[in-house]
N, C-alpha and C positions, 0 to 999 in steps of 0.2 A: 737339342744340341748342347755342347758344353757351355757352362756358365763360369765366368771368372770367380775365384774366391778372393779373399783379401790379399793373399800373397801375389796372385796374378796381377791384380789391379795396381798394387803398390809398385811392382816391377815396371809396368808400363808408364805409370805416372812419374816415377823417378827418372826414367829415360827421357821423357818429354822435357822435364826441367833441365836436365843435364844438357840436352841438345839445344835448348833455348839459349843457354849461356854460351855454348860453342858458336852458335850463329851470330849472337851479339858481338862476340870477340872478332869473328871474321868480318862482319860489317863495319866494325870500328877500326879495322886495319891492324888489330893486335895479333892477327894470325894470317899467314900466307895461305894461298890456295893449296900449295903442296902440304902444308901442315893440316889444313882443314879437310882435304880429300878423304883420308881414311876415316875421319869422324863422321862425315856426311854419308859415306857409303855404308857405315854400320847402321845408319838409320834409313837406308833405302833411297837416298837422294843422289841421283846421277846428274852430271852436267852434260847435256846433249848438244846437238848442233845449234839450237836456237834458244833453249831455255833449260831450266832444271826439270828433271823428270822424277816423280816420286812413285815408288813401287810399294803398294799397300799389300800386306800379307792377308791372304784368305786361307787359313789352315784347312788342308784337305778339301778345299773348294766349298765349304759349307758357310752359308750366310743366313742370318735372320732378316726379316723384312725391315726391322729397325736399322740394322747395319747397312742394308742395301739403300735405304733412304738416305743414310748419312753419306754414302758414296755419291748419290745424286746431288746432295747439298754441297759437297766439296767441289764437284764438277761445276756446279752453277756459280758458286761464290769465289772460288780460287783458280779455276781453270777456264777453258773456253767453252764450257757447257757440255763436255762429254768425258767419258773415261774409256780406257782400252783394256779389255780382258785378255789375259795372256795364257800361253800353253802351260804355265806353272800354276794355273788356277788362281792367279793374283789379279790385281787391277793396277794400271799405271795411269797417272796424270802427267801429261806431256808439256804443260805450259805453267809451271810453278815458279813463283817469285821466291827467292831465297828468304826474304824477310817474312813471308807467310808460312814457311814450312813448319816452324814450331806450333803456330796456331792450328794448322791442319792436324798435326799429330795430337794436339790436345783435344780437338774436337773428336777425332777418331777414338781416342781413349775413353770418351764418355759412352761409347757403344762397344767396348771391349775389342778394339781393333788397334793395329800398330803397323810399323814398317820394319820391325826388328828382324835382322837376319834375312832380309830380302836382297842383300848384296854382301860382298866380302867373301873371304876364304873361310867359310864356316858352313855348317849344315843349314841349307836353305829350307824354304817352306816345304813341309811334308805333303806330298800329293797322294791322291787316292782315286777310287772309282766314284764317278759322279752319281752312279745309281745305288750307292751304298745304302743299306737299310730298306731298299725297295726292290732290288733285283731278286728273281726267283732262284738264280743259279749260285748265289753266294752261300758259303758254309757258315759264315758269321758276319756280323756287321764289322767292317774293317776300321770304322772311324774311332772307336775307343782305343784301338792300338795306334792309330795315327796320332790321336791326342796324347797318348802316353809318350810317343816318340817326340812330339812337339815339346812336351814338358822336359823330357830327358835332355833334348838337344839345345834348349834355350839357355844361352850363356854358359854352356858346358865349358868349364875352365880349360880342359885339355884340348878341346876341339874348336876354340874360338879363332885360332890362327893356323888353320890347316894349310898344307901346301897349295891347295886350290879349292875353289867352291865345291860343294858336295850336295848331291841331290838324292833323295830317298823317296820311293813310291811303295805303297802297301795296297794290295788287292786281296780279295777273298773269294774269287770266282774263277772258273776255268777260262772264261772270256776276259781277255785283258783289255780294259777300256782306259788304261792309264799309261800305256807304253812302258810297262814296268821293267822290261829287260833292256831298256835304253837309259837306265839310271845308273848312278854310281853304285847304289845298292837297291835291288828290287826284292820285295818280300811278298810271297804268295802264301797267305794263310790257308791252311787245309787241316783235315782231320785224318789221323792214322790210327786205326784200331780204336776209334772213338775218342782219341786224345787230340786236343787242339794244339797245333804247332805251326811251323812255317818252313817253307822251302826258301833258301837264301841264294840270290844271284848277286854277283859282284863284278864290277868293271865294265858296265855299259856306258854309252855316251855318244854324243854327236860331235860337232866341231870339225876341225881339220883332220882328225883321225877317228872316224866313227867305228864303234865296236859294239858288239852284242855281249851282254853280261854272261859270265860263266856261272854255271851252277856250282856253288861252293859247298853247300850242305843240303842234303835232300830232306832233312827234317830236324828242327830244333824245337823242343817243347815250348809252349807259350810262356811257361813260368821261368824260362831261362833266355828268352828272346833278347832282352836288353843286354844281358851279359855277353851274348854272342855278337851283337852289333857293336858293343864296346870293343870287343876283341878285334873285330874287322877294322874299326877305325884306328885302333892303336897301332896295328901293323902298318897301315897306310901312313899314319902320322910319323912313324919312325923312319920309314924308307922313302916316302914320297919326295919327288925332286923339287926342291925349293930354289934351285939354281937356274931352272929353265922353265918359263911359264908354259911353253908348248909341250913339255913332258911331265907336267906336274899332276895331272889327273890320275885317279886310281886305276883307270883302264890301262895307262902306260905301265904302271907298276905290275899289274897282272900280266901284261904282255912280256915284260922283261924278266920277272921272277918265274913266270909260268903258273898256271892255276894250281897245280899240285903243290908247289913249294909255298905259295901263298896260303893255301888251305892248311898245310902242315903248321905254318907259323900261327895262323889264326887259332887252330885247335890247341896249340901249346899255350897261347895267350889266354884262351877261353878257360882252360883248366885253372888258371890263376884267378882270372877276373870273376868267375862265378862264386868264388869264396868271399867276395868283398861286400856282398849285400846290396848290389846295384838293383837287382830285380825288385819290383814293388811288392809289398805285402798284398795278400788277397783282398783285404779290406779296401786298399787304395784303388785297385783295379775295379772293384765293385762300385766304388764311389764314382769313378769316371764313367763306367759303363751305364750307370743309372741315368746319366744325362742323354743317353742315346737309346733309351727304351722306345719301342714302337709307339707311334701316335695312337690315339684312341679311334681306331678305324671303326666305321659303322659296319655292321654285318647285315647280310640278307639283301645287299644291293643288287640291282639288275646289271647284267653284263651287256645289255643291249644299248646301242648307240644309233641314233637316227642319222643315216648317211645320205639323206635325200638331197642335201646341198652338195653339188659335185666338187666345189672348191674345198669345202670342209672335209669331204671324203678323201681327197688327195692329201691334205695336211695330216689327217688321221693315219693314213697308210705310211707316210714318210717320216713324220716327226713324233709320233706317239708310240711308246714302247710298252710291253707287257709289265705288269706289276705283280708281285707275289700275293697281294691281297685281293680277293675277288671284289669286283665292283670299282676298282681303282686302276689308274694308269700313270705312266711316267711321261710328262710333257717336256719335249725339247724345244727351246726357243732359239731359233736361228738368228745369229747376229751377222749374217752374210747376205743381205739383200743385194740384188744386182745393182751395181753402181756405187755401193757402199764400201766402207773400209772394214775389212774383216776384223771382228772382235770389238769394234767400237759400238758404244751406245750413248745416246744423248741423255742429259740429266732427266728430261721428261720421260724417256723410255725406261730409264732406271727406276724412276718413281712408279711407273705403271707395273713393272715387273715386281717391285716390292709389294704393291697393292694386291697383285694376283697371288703372290706367295702367301700373304697374310690371309686373304679371303678364301683361297681354294687349296692351299698346300700346307696346312698346319704351320704356317708362319716360317717356312723354310724354302731356301733356294740353293742351287749348286752352280758353281762355275766349272766348266768342263775343260778337259785337256785340249779340245778342239776349238776353244774360244767361243763357246756358246753357253747358254744358261738352261738349267733344268728346274722344273717344278716337280719334285719327286713323288708327291702323293696327291693326285687329283682324282676326285670321284668321276667316273665315266659320265654320270649325269650332268657334270659341270663342264665337260670338254667343249661343247659348242659355245657356251658363254665365254670361256677362256679364249677360244679361237677368235670370236668376234672382237674382243678387246685387243688382242694382238693385231688383228687386221686393221683396226682403227689407228694403231700406233706404229704401223710399218714393221711389225715383228712377226708376221705370219708366213714368212718365206718357207715353202715346203720343200727344202732342199737338203735335209740332214743326210750327210755321207754321200752326197752327189758331187759332181765335178765343180759346182759353184760354191760348195761349202769349204772354202779354201782357208787353210792355215797360212798366215803370212806374218812375218816380222814387220816392225815399223819401217825398216830399210832406210835408204838415204834421205827420205823426207824428214827424218828425225834423228837417226842414230849416227853418232860421230865415228863409229867403227865400220859402217856399211860402205860397200863399193858400188851398189846399185839400188835402184828403187824397187820396192816390192809392191807397194800399194797400187800404183797405176797399172802395173802388170796384172795384179789380181782382178782389178776392175775390168780390164780389157778381156781377160779370159772369161769372166762371168758374163760379160756382154756378148761375147761370141757364142756362148752356150746358153743364152737367155731362155730359149724355149724349154719349158719345164718338161714337156712330153719327151723331148730329145734327151734331156738329162736323165729322166726316169728310165728311158730305154737303155741308156748306157749303164745304169745301175750304180752300185757302190763303186766309187772311184775317188780316192783320196788324193788331192793335189795340194802340195805344200811348197812354199816359197821362202827362201832365205836370201837376204840382201848381202850376206858376206859369209865367209868360211866358218864363222862361229856357229852357224846353223840354228839360230833362234827360231826359225820357221820350220825346223825339223825336216828339211828336204830329203835327208837320207832315208827317212821312213815313209816317204810318199809313194803311193802306187805310181804317181808321176811327181817327180821332184824337180825343182828349179833352183839353181844357185846363181846369184848375181855376182859377177866378177868385173874387175877393171881390166880392160884390154886396150892398152895404148891410149888411156885417157877417155875411153868410151865404155858405156855400160854394155856388158855382154852376158848372155844367160846360157848356162850349161843345163842340158836336159838329162834327167836320170829316170830310170824305170825300174820297177820291181821291188820297191821298199815296202815295209809294213812295220807298224809299231804295235800290232796286236799280238795275240798268242802265237800266230804263225810268223813271228818276227823275222825280218830280213832287211838287208841294206840295199838301197837302190844302186844301180850300175849306170855310170855316165855313158851316154849314147855316142858321143863324138864331139866334133867342133860345136862351139856355141853359136848363138843367134842374137840379133838385136831384138828389141821389144816386140815389134810386129812379127818378126821371123819366128820367135819361139811360140807365139800364139798359133801361127800357121802350122808349126811342127806338131803341136799338141793335137790339132785337128787331124793331121795325117795319122797320128797314133790312134786316135779314137775311131777314125774311119777303118783302119786296118783291123782293129779289135772287132768292129761290127762284122767285118768280112769273115773272120776266122773263128769267132766264138762258137761254142756249142751251147745248146739250151741249158739255161740255169747258171751259166758260168759268170762269175764276176770278172772284171778286167784282170785282177791279179791272178785268178785261176787260169785264164787264157794265156797270160804272159808266161806263167810257169810251165804250161803245157807245150806251147808252140816254141818258146825260147826267145832269147834276146834278138837274134839276127833277123827274125821276121819283122820286128818293129823297127830295127835300125834301117833295114832296107826301105821301109815305108817312109822313114824320115828323110833319108839322104838320097834315095834312088839308086 
C-alpha cells in the first residue's frame, strides 16, 4: 500500500498544528462557532446532536494493521470504545471532545492518517473496489489510480470551494462493488485494443434527487485521465449553483444542461487542459504503482479446505470470495451481528482485525462500501484459524449480502439532520430475520436505511430501501423496492404510504413472503422484482 513521502507527511503535520491553533482560539472565546464551523469542517469535525463527530479518511478503503490499531487506540482513549465504518470507506468517532481533536489528529498523523477533505464542498475521499488487487475480474489494480486522484485532489486550489461536496469512485472490473454510477464522477478502468483507459460517468448521486450518472466518455486513455477529470470539474465549478444548496450538485447541472451539452463543454475544456501538463510523467505513476505491487504470494498451495465443521462451512460459502491467486481467498468480516449497530466495531474488535490482517493478510485490510471489513489475501490453509478468531470476537456472522447485512446511517440517535432513527430499526429487522437458514434461502437481498432525505444510508440503491421521515412529529418510514448500486444500477421506487417502526418491519416480511411465492429457481430478489413487476409486491404490502 502507499507510503507517505516527506511531502505527504509535512502536509498532514502542518494541518494538525494549524487546526490546534484554531481549536485553541475557539476554546478561548476568540472565535465564534460561526467563524469556527468552516475551519472544523475542513478537518472532518462535525457537531452532532450530543457531541462532536470526527470523520477519519481511509483513502480507497485501504488500511495497514498499524493504522487499524491506531483507530482502536483512538476509540479506546478518546471515544466510548468503538468506531463506526461508513459507506465512504471512512471511519467516524461519534463522541469526541473538542479539546481532544488536535491530539487525535496528531496521533493519526504518526501512522499516515488524517481527516482532510472528509467534509466541506471539496473532492471527498476517493472510493474504490474493496477487492482491488485480489479480484480475478479486474483489468488492473485501481488503487494506484485512486491514489493518483487523492494526490491530485488534495488541496487542489481550484476545487477547494466547489458549489457542493464532490465524490469520485474508481473501479477496474465489470462487477461494480463500489456503487460507481451513483457518484458525482464514476471511473471504470478498462482496456481497449490493449490500451489502458477509462470510461467516465458523471452526475450520479443520492439525496433528495437521486440520479444515475450519465456516460460522458466511452474511453479516455490513462495518460490523459487527470486532464479529462480536471475538465469535468472545471465545467461544474463554472456553472454549478452556489445560490441554492438543493440544486448545487453536479447531477443537477447535468439535468439542466443535458448530458450532450455538458459533454460538449467538457471536450472543449479538455482540449485546453491537456496542454497544461497536469497528467503525471510516467516515472511518477510508476513510483505510485510500485507501492501496490502484488504481495509475495506462495505458489503450489492446496485449494482444498476442510469443511467438516458445519458452521465454518456456512461462513465459507457466505463470506469468503474467490481470489485470483491459487491457494488464496478473500475474507469478508461482517460488522452486522444480529442486535448490533451496522458498521460499528469495538476497540477490541478493531485490534483483533488488525492482528488478523498482520498475521494472515500481508498486513492489509479494506473497508467496504457496505460497512464491512475485508482481509484481501488469506491463504486457504489459514481460513479455519481466521474464522475461529473471528468467532471468539463476535465477528463471524455469516450474512454477507443477506437481509441482515444492512447498510444504515447513524440516524436520529446521533445526526442533527436526521428525521428518524435508523439503528433501532436495523436491529429489529435483523432480529425478525435472525434465522440464518431463512436468510440464506432468501439469498442476496440488500437492505438499506436512511434516517433523512440526505440518503447517507443509500436507501435509493437498496433492493429494499427505507427512508425515515417526520410525519406530524412522529417517525415514519417509507418503503422502496428495486434499487441497485451494482453494475445493474437502478433507483428504488416508493411503494406507497409509510409505516411506523413495527409496521415497516411487518411490511418487509410481506415483501419477502411474496418473493418466496413467485420466484423462479436461481433468482435473486432483484431478479424476481424486475420480472414480475412493482405491483405484485405493492399488493402484498398493502392488500
